[in-house]
PAZAPA-4460 file (N, C-alpha, C; in steps of 0.05 Angstrom, whole numbers, plus 32768, in hexadecimal, padded with zeros to 4 digits):
% residues 95
    n_x    n_y    n_z   ca_x   ca_y   ca_z    c_x    c_y    c_z   seq   type   mol
   806A   7EC1   7F3B   807D   7ED6   7F42   8081   7ED6   7F61     1      M     A
   806C   7ED2   7F70   806E   7ED4   7F8D   807D   7EBC   7F98     2      Q     A
   8091   7EC1   7FA8   80A0   7EAC   7FB5   8090   7EA3   7FCD     3      K     A
   8093   7E8B   7FD5   8085   7E80   7FEC   8095   7E87   8005     4      A     A
   8090   7E9E   8011   809E   7EA6   8029   8094   7E96   8041     5      Y     A
   807C   7E8C   803F   8072   7E7A   8053   805B   7E6A   8047     6      F     A
   8059   7E51   8050   8045   7E3F   8044   802B   7E3F   8054     7      K     A
   802C   7E48   806D   8014   7E49   807E   8017   7E5F   8093     8      S     A
   8001   7E66   809E   8003   7E7B   80B2   8012   7E72   80CB     9      K     A
   8014   7E58   80D0   8023   7E4E   80E6   8041   7E52   80E2    10      E     A
   804A   7E52   80C9   8066   7E55   80C3   8071   7E71   80C8    11      E     A
   8061   7E85   80C3   8069   7EA1   80C7   8050   7EB0   80D1    12      N     A
   8048   7EAB   80EA   802E   7EB7   80F4   802E   7ED5   80F5    13      P     A
   8045   7EE2   80FA   8046   7EFF   80FC   8040   7F0B   80E0    14      V     A
   804F   7F02   80CC   804A   7F0D   80B1   802E   7F07   80A8    15      L     A
   8024   7EEF   80AD   8009   7EE7   80A5   7FF5   7EFB   80B2    16      Y     A
   7FF9   7F01   80CC   7FE7   7F13   80DA   7FE6   7F2F   80CC    17      K     A
   7FFE   7F39   80C4   7FFF   7F53   80B8   7FF5   7F53   809B    18      F     A
   7FF8   7F3D   808D   7FEC   7F3B   8072   7FCE   7F3A   8074    19      L     A
   7FC4   7F2C   8089   7FA7   7F2B   808D   7F9D   7F47   8094    20      D     A
   7FAB   7F56   80A4   7FA3   7F71   80AB   7FA4   7F83   8092    21      R     A
   7FB9   7F7F   8081   7FBB   7F8F   8069   7FA4   7F8A   8056    22      A     A
   7F9B   7F71   8053   7F84   7F6C   8042   7F6B   7F79   804D    23      T     A
   7F68   7F79   8067   7F51   7F86   8074   7F52   7FA4   806E    24      D     A
   7F6A   7FB0   8071   7F6D   7FCD   806C   7F66   7FD3   804F    25      D     A
   7F70   7FC3   803D   7F6B   7FC7   8020   7F4E   7FC4   8018    26      L     A
   7F40   7FB1   8026   7F23   7FAE   8021   7F15   7FC7   8029    27      K     A
   7F1D   7FD3   8040   7F10   7FEB   804A   7F17   8004   8039    28      A     A
   7F30   8005   8030   7F39   801C   8021   7F50   8014   800F    29      N     A
   7F4B   800E   7FF5   7F61   8005   7FE4   7F77   8019   7FE0    30      P     A
   7F72   8032   7FE6   7F87   8047   7FE3   7F96   804C   7FFD    31      E     A
   7F95   803A   8010   7FA2   803E   802A   7FC0   803C   8028    32      C     A
   7FCB   8030   8013   7FE7   802E   800F   7FF3   8047   8004    33      G     A
   800B   8045   7FFA   801A   805B   7FEE   801B   8056   7FD0    34      I     A
   8011   8069   7FC0   8012   8066   7FA3   802E   806A   7F99    35      E     A
   8037   8058   7F88   8051   8059   7F7C   804F   8069   7F62    36      I     A
   805F   807D   7F5E   805E   808C   7F45   8060   807A   7F2C    37      P     A
   8050   8080   7F18   804E   8070   7F00   806A   806B   7EF3    38      K     A
   807B   807E   7EF4   8095   807B   7EE8   80A7   8067   7EF7    39      R     A
   80A0   8060   7F10   80AF   804E   7F20   80A4   8031   7F20    40      L     A
   808D   802D   7F13   8081   8012   7F12   8094   8000   7F02    41      I     A
   809D   7FEA   7F0E   80AF   7FD7   7F00   80A1   7FCC   7EE7    42      P     A
   80B0   7FCA   7ED1   80A5   7FC0   7EB8   8098   7FA4   7EBB    43      K     A
   80A3   7F94   7ECC   8099   7F79   7ECF   807B   7F79   7ED7    44      I     A
   8073   7F8C   7EE8   8057   7F8E   7EF0   8046   7F97   7ED9    45      Y     A
   804F   7FAA   7EC9   8040   7FB3   7EB2   803D   7F9D   7E9D    46      K     A
   8053   7F8E   7E98   8052   7F79   7E84   8041   7F61   7E8D    47      Q     A
   8046   7F59   7EA5   8038   7F40   7EAF   801B   7F45   7EB6    48      K     A
   8015   7F5C   7EC2   7FF9   7F60   7ECB   7FEA   7F76   7EBC    49      Y     A
   7FF8   7F85   7EAC   7FEB   7F9B   7E9C   7FE1   7FB1   7EAE    50      G     A
   7FEE   7FB6   7EC4   7FE4   7FCB   7ED6   7FEE   7FE7   7ECE    51      I     A
   7FE0   7FFB   7ED8   7FE8   8016   7ED3   7FEA   8026   7EED    52      N     A
   7FE7   8018   7F04   7FEB   8024   7F1E   7FF6   8010   7F31    53      N     A
   8005   8019   7F44   8011   8007   7F58   8013   8015   7F72    54      L     A
   800D   8005   7F87   800D   8010   7FA2   801E   7FFD   7FB4    55      W     A
   8028   8008   7FC9   8036   7FF8   7FDD   802A   7FFC   7FF8    56      K     A
   802A   7FE6   8007   8020   7FE6   8022   8037   7FDD   8034    57      Y     A
   8040   7FED   8046   8056   7FE6   8058   804D   7FD3   806D    58      N     A
   805B   7FBD   806F   8056   7FA9   8084   806C   7FAB   8099    59      L     A
   8068   7FA0   80B1   807D   7FA1   80C5   8096   7F91   80BC    60      P     A
   80AC   7F97   80CA   80C6   7F8A   80C4   80CF   7F8F   80A8    61      D     A
   80C8   7FA6   809D   80D1   7FAF   8083   80C7   7F9E   806B    62      A     A
   80B1   7F90   806F   80A5   7F82   8059   8094   7F95   8049    63      W     A
   808F   7F8F   802F   807F   7FA0   801E   806B   7F8F   800F    64      R     A
   8053   7F99   800D   803E   7F8D   7FFD   8038   7FA0   7FE6    65      L     A
   803A   7F97   7FCE   8034   7FA8   7FB7   801A   7F9E   7FAA    66      V     A
   800A   7FB2   7FA1   7FF0   7FAB   7F96   7FE8   7FC0   7F82    67      Y     A
   7FD4   7FBA   7F72   7FC8   7FCC   7F5F   7FAB   7FCF   7F64    68      S     A
   7F9F   7FE4   7F5A   7F82   7FE9   7F5E   7F74   7FE9   7F43    69      I     A
   7F5E   7FDA   7F41   7F4E   7FD9   7F29   7F31   7FDC   7F31    70      A     A
   7F20   7FE2   7F1E   7F04   7FE3   7F24   7EF5   7FF8   7F13    71      G     A
   7EDD   7FFE   7F1D   7ECB   8011   7F10   7EBB   8021   7F25    72      N     A
   7EA6   802D   7F1D   7E96   803D   7F30   7E88   802C   7F45    73      E     A
   7E84   8012   7F3E   7E75   8000   7F50   7E87   7FF2   7F64    74      V     A
   7E9E   7FE9   7F5A   7EB0   7FDA   7F6C   7ECD   7FE1   7F67    75      E     A
   7EDD   7FE0   7F7C   7EFA   7FE4   7F7A   7F07   7FCB   7F85    76      I     A
   7F1C   7FC2   7F76   7F29   7FAA   7F7E   7F47   7FB0   7F82    77      I     A
   7F52   7FA7   7F99   7F6F   7FA9   7F9E   7F7A   7F8E   7F96    78      A     A
   7F8D   7F8E   7F83   7F99   7F75   7F79   7FB5   7F72   7F86    79      I     A
   7FB8   7F5F   7F98   7FD2   7F5B   7FA5   7FE5   7F4D   7F91    80      L     A
   7FFC   7F59   7F8D   800F   7F4E   7F7A   8026   7F3F   7F88    81      L     A
   8032   7F4A   7F9C   8048   7F3E   7FAA   804B   7F49   7FC6    82      E     A
   8058   7F39   7FD7   8062   7F44   7FF0   807E   7F38   7FF3    83      W     A
   808F   7F48   7FFE   80AB   7F40   8001   80BA   7F51   8015    84      F     A
   80D1   7F47   801E   80E1   7F57   8030   80EC   7F70   8022    85      P     A
   80F4   7F83   8031   80FD   7F9D   8026   8114   7F9A   8012    86      H     A
   8126   7F88   8018   813D   7F84   8006   8134   7F7B   7FEA    87      K     A
   8121   7F69   7FE9   8117   7F61   7FCF   8106   7F77   7FC2    88      E     A
   80F8   7F86   7FD2   80E8   7F9D   7FC8   80FB   7FB1   7FBA    89      Y     A
   8112   7FB7   7FC8   8125   7FC9   7FBC   8130   7FBE   7FA2    90      E     A
   8135   7FA4   7FA1   813F   7F98   7F88   812B   7F9A   7F72    91      R     A
   8112   7F95   7F78   80FC   7F96   7F64   80FA   7FB2   7F58    92      R     A
   80FC   7FC6   7F6A   80F8   7FE2   7F62   8113   7FF0   7F5A    93      F     A
   8128   7FE1   7F5C   8143   7FEB   7F54   814B   8004   7F64    94      K     A
   8146   8003   7F7E   814E   801A   7F90   816B   8016   7F98    95      Y     A
***
């Protein structure tokens, strides 16, 4: 599903830096993003990944990272699903 927006950190170092920061933030606090209401979760995510929650993390230059949270009392896992420019984010969520 994920398009190859860049093949290496050298190709898009700014976005790579912010994705790296986002993963650090999510490791520290998986709920640091914005929770998307369940009624707005695109069906493709529910069908493909079987998720019941979805979060977005705003990246600079209007990029968005969407992820889900899974886990139990012992561990919490943030599952990165996609990152894309805002225009594609709007298309995915039908805004």
